[in-house]
TIDREN-243180 format. One line per 10 residues: number of its first residue (from 1); their letters; for each residue x, y, z of C-alpha. Coordinates in nm, 3 decimals, m for minus. Layout:
NUM> A> X:Y:Z  ...;
END
This chain:
1> MLLAGCAASG> 0.611:1.652:m3.271  0.586:1.713:m2.909  0.471:1.479:m2.615  0.456:1.674:m2.289  0.348:1.532:m1.947  0.465:1.248:m1.714  0.764:1.071:m1.830  0.709:0.707:m1.873  0.897:0.501:m1.638  0.822:0.174:m1.746;
11> RGGPRPAAMP> 0.637:m0.096:m1.573  0.737:0.052:m1.223  0.469:0.331:m1.256  0.447:0.691:m1.360  0.670:0.990:m1.237  0.454:1.264:m1.075  0.258:1.460:m1.279  0.432:1.765:m1.169  0.770:1.678:m1.341  0.708:1.715:m1.705;
21> ATLLRGNAAP> 0.905:1.572:m2.023  0.912:1.694:m2.361  0.996:1.438:m2.641  1.092:1.587:m2.984  1.138:1.409:m3.304  1.229:1.535:m3.629  1.325:1.889:m3.685  0.999:2.091:m3.649  0.636:2.016:m3.613  0.408:2.074:m3.932;
31> ASTFTLQNTG> 0.317:2.430:m3.998  m0.053:2.317:m3.903  m0.101:2.103:m3.628  m0.415:1.997:m3.417  m0.310:1.983:m3.026  m0.513:1.746:m2.820  m0.481:1.774:m2.407  m0.527:1.445:m2.230  m0.504:1.441:m1.844  m0.589:1.207:m1.541;
41> SDTLVNLALA> m0.565:0.869:m1.431  m0.207:0.776:m1.311  m0.283:0.390:m1.391  m0.330:0.483:m1.762  m0.076:0.756:m1.784  0.212:0.545:m1.909  m0.025:0.359:m2.155  m0.160:0.710:m2.255  0.201:0.838:m2.308  0.274:0.526:m2.519;
51> WAERYMEIHP> m0.042:0.566:m2.717  0.028:0.928:m2.798  0.398:0.879:m2.902  0.291:0.602:m3.157  m0.001:0.795:m3.291  0.225:1.110:m3.347  0.487:0.900:m3.536  0.178:0.799:m3.778  0.021:1.125:m3.759  0.250:1.435:m3.762;
61> EVRISVTGGG> m0.018:1.668:m3.790  m0.137:1.590:m3.446  0.038:1.693:m3.107  m0.070:1.500:m2.801  0.001:1.641:m2.446  m0.036:1.383:m2.168  m0.036:1.449:m1.803  m0.133:1.250:m1.495  m0.261:1.342:m1.167  m0.536:1.113:m1.090;
71> SGTGIAALIN> m0.875:1.036:m1.234  m1.032:1.323:m1.043  m0.781:1.558:m1.187  m0.865:1.450:m1.535  m1.238:1.454:m1.475  m1.230:1.794:m1.319  m1.031:1.950:m1.618  m1.295:1.780:m1.843  m1.564:1.945:m1.665  m1.421:2.269:m1.664;
81> GTIQIANASR> m1.346:2.252:m2.032  m0.969:2.275:m2.035  m0.879:1.950:m2.219  m1.066:1.712:m2.456  m0.998:1.366:m2.311  m0.992:1.260:m1.946  m0.838:0.936:m1.841  m1.012:0.748:m1.568  m0.970:0.423:m1.398  m1.330:0.468:m1.239;
91> EMSPEELETA> m1.668:0.573:m1.357  m1.764:0.940:m1.319  m1.963:0.983:m0.984  m2.336:1.109:m0.988  m2.194:1.435:m0.842  m1.928:1.504:m1.121  m2.183:1.426:m1.377  m2.426:1.659:m1.223  m2.148:1.927:m1.218  m2.072:1.857:m1.593;
101> RKNGITPVRF> m2.441:1.904:m1.713  m2.459:2.242:m1.499  m2.151:2.351:m1.684  m2.323:2.244:m2.029  m2.099:1.931:m2.076  m2.226:1.577:m2.161  m1.944:1.334:m2.090  m1.938:1.027:m2.325  m1.732:0.737:m2.180  m1.517:0.498:m2.368;
111> TVALDAIAVV> m1.364:0.163:m2.255  m0.995:0.159:m2.384  m0.856:m0.121:m2.200  m0.922:m0.384:m1.911  m0.713:m0.430:m1.570  m0.679:m0.605:m1.261  m0.614:m0.438:m0.939  m0.345:m0.678:m0.801  m0.309:m0.721:m0.416  0.087:m0.702:m0.365;
121> ENPENPVKGL> 0.323:m0.829:m0.093  0.698:m0.827:m0.017  0.827:m1.183:m0.156  0.926:m1.266:0.194  0.600:m1.274:0.313  0.455:m1.630:0.334  0.102:m1.543:0.284  m0.022:m1.689:m0.084  m0.369:m1.624:m0.093  m0.635:m1.408:0.073;
131> TIDQISDMYK> m1.019:m1.369:0.049  m1.205:m1.052:m0.013  m1.347:m1.060:0.349  m0.965:m1.073:0.493  m0.823:m0.804:0.264  m1.175:m0.600:0.367  m1.082:m0.653:0.739  m0.735:m0.550:0.717  m0.775:m0.249:0.538  m1.068:m0.152:0.795;
141> GKFSRWDQVG> m0.826:m0.221:1.074  m0.991:m0.534:1.214  m0.677:m0.754:1.159  m0.357:m0.590:1.211  m0.114:m0.884:1.238  0.001:m1.111:0.970  m0.064:m1.437:1.200  m0.447:m1.351:1.198  m0.442:m1.429:0.805  m0.229:m1.724:0.805;
151> GEDRPVVLLS> 0.107:m1.552:0.820  0.385:m1.480:1.046  0.327:m1.297:1.371  0.428:m0.957:1.234  0.227:m0.618:1.220  0.056:m0.547:0.879  0.158:m0.219:0.726  m0.115:m0.108:0.504  m0.036:0.083:0.191  m0.273:0.266:m0.075;
161> RESNSGTYVY> m0.318:0.542:m0.313  m0.437:0.863:m0.211  m0.789:0.971:m0.265  m0.778:1.139:m0.570  m0.684:0.811:m0.740  m0.953:0.606:m0.936  m0.802:0.296:m0.798  m0.831:0.391:m0.456  m1.191:0.468:m0.528  m1.236:0.133:m0.699;
171> FLEQVVRKGD> m1.082:m0.064:m0.402  m1.262:0.106:m0.139  m1.625:0.035:m0.312  m1.535:m0.299:m0.439  m1.287:m0.441:m0.168  m1.315:m0.252:0.140  m1.680:m0.215:0.117  m1.739:m0.535:m0.079  m1.946:m0.395:m0.346  m2.212:m0.291:m0.114;
181> PKANALFSPQ> m2.376:0.032:m0.211  m2.500:0.101:0.112  m2.167:0.036:0.322  m1.991:0.348:0.454  m1.655:0.178:0.582  m1.331:0.360:0.550  m0.961:0.299:0.523  m0.826:0.239:0.829  m0.637:0.549:0.995  m0.319:0.369:1.000;
191> TLLMPSSEGI> m0.332:0.318:0.621  m0.032:0.515:0.447  m0.151:0.709:0.138  0.108:0.691:m0.115  0.114:0.948:m0.405  0.189:0.731:m0.697  0.238:0.355:m0.806  0.588:0.415:m0.766  0.547:0.482:m0.405  0.361:0.153:m0.336;
201> TAEVRQNPNS> 0.622:m0.041:m0.533  0.930:0.103:m0.331  0.766:0.066:0.004  0.646:m0.323:m0.084  1.010:m0.371:m0.183  1.163:m0.261:0.122  0.914:m0.351:0.412  0.816:m0.739:0.452  0.502:m0.633:0.644  0.360:m0.423:0.392;
211> IGYDGLGYVT> 0.051:m0.511:0.157  m0.066:m0.255:m0.112  m0.273:m0.269:m0.436  m0.208:m0.153:m0.772  m0.283:m0.172:m1.155  m0.163:m0.502:m1.308  0.056:m0.306:m1.567  0.255:m0.161:m1.260  0.330:m0.516:m1.083  0.702:m0.569:m1.125;
221> PDMKKVAIAR> 0.896:m0.926:m1.097  1.009:m0.832:m0.751  0.645:m0.791:m0.597  0.450:m1.104:m0.496  0.093:m1.096:m0.626  m0.147:m1.234:m0.397  m0.405:m1.478:m0.515  m0.785:m1.381:m0.433  m1.071:m1.560:m0.346  m1.425:m1.442:m0.340;
231> RAGAPYVLPS> m1.530:m1.598:m0.038  m1.409:m1.873:0.207  m1.393:m2.183:0.017  m1.373:m2.039:m0.316  m1.074:m2.097:m0.530  m0.780:m1.839:m0.512  m0.708:m1.664:m0.837  m0.377:m1.470:m0.951  m0.430:m1.169:m1.133  m0.354:m1.195:m1.525;
241> AASVRDGSYP> m0.466:m1.124:m1.857  m0.633:m1.458:m1.892  m0.816:m1.415:m1.552  m0.931:m1.085:m1.616  m1.106:m1.207:m1.954  m1.264:m1.529:m1.804  m1.385:m1.332:m1.505  m1.233:m1.549:m1.247  m1.021:m1.274:m1.086  m1.269:m1.091:m0.842;
251> VSRPLFMYTA> m1.104:m0.746:m0.859  m1.096:m0.638:m1.224  m1.200:m0.311:m1.405  m1.236:m0.137:m1.748  m1.010:0.165:m1.803  m1.183:0.477:m1.930  m1.141:0.785:m2.165  m1.399:1.051:m2.128  m1.503:1.319:m2.378  m1.714:1.631:m2.342;
261> GQPTGQVRTY> m1.980:1.506:m2.588  m1.963:1.297:m2.876  m1.611:1.342:m3.021  m1.561:1.468:m3.364  m1.276:1.520:m3.605  m0.935:1.451:m3.496  m1.061:1.342:m3.136  m1.274:1.081:m3.273  m1.012:0.950:m3.510  m0.774:0.919:m3.204;
271> LSWVMQDGQE> m0.995:0.727:m2.996  m1.092:0.501:m3.290  m0.726:0.411:m3.348  m0.686:0.364:m2.943  m0.936:0.113:m2.942  m0.830:m0.068:m3.257  m0.450:m0.082:m3.354  m0.359:0.086:m3.004  m0.462:m0.228:m2.837  m0.112:m0.377:m2.919;
281> LVKELGFVPL> 0.062:m0.130:m2.687  m0.213:m0.229:m2.398  m0.063:m0.596:m2.420  0.285:m0.461:m2.421  0.245:m0.235:m2.108  0.074:m0.544:m1.908  m0.267:m0.468:m1.929  m0.560:m0.650:m2.073  m0.669:m0.541:m2.434  m1.026:m0.514:m2.538;
291> PESGK> m1.190:m0.843:m2.615  m1.321:m0.724:m2.959  m0.968:m0.604:m3.074  m0.857:m0.945:m3.120  m0.515:m0.855:m2.996;
END
């Protein structure tokens, strides 16, 4: 069995997709194997690697190659017909769907896990909670010092994922623009764009003035999660599996796998396993299993 792609790096985030790793088990692959190409979201990459490894242990006749690179990368590869499954932490855009249709592809979306986008700080920062309005104003550059939101008289260092990331797109639309489809606000030019979850984690650890965001499954114990309120006067809620399930945490989302048309054969069997038995791994990696899975 062969697993090629980003080497899982635990809860600290995926390694860059440009550094493939290969995992070999047994002496050789079966004489006849089915190879499944799975590319996309860095939020999903560690989970996708765990799914692939576990599935290949059960099904040695299947070989799964997993790589990251961002939701946009996976979606582009699906549209170009080079992969069977694209991982995405956002929905495909109308423009992407139209390009796919022009290429004769009808993308089909499957929800494979749930996630919270956690806003994180250095543990030295005394700020415990922020409203959506405050976070939006910080990332738009309106607030540039922590004492403007109840903290110390220090500059705010803004951290974000790069624009190819589905997490970037979701945070921009749902937090910076506060879910308003007519809004056109952008991240402040002072925002530092980090290439990976690992980059945000490293900067938050070492910089007491920083603030960033990431998928719940990548938040490590040495990072401080910020409680978020939908508006001034509303309760402040920390990201957790429970607050995602009951809808009280305001920045939560589904995670997707896309296929080119309705999946058949081995692809369909694999996706079915991911959404049923594979949900055990969702919980193990710090994400939130699908409600119907009972995991």
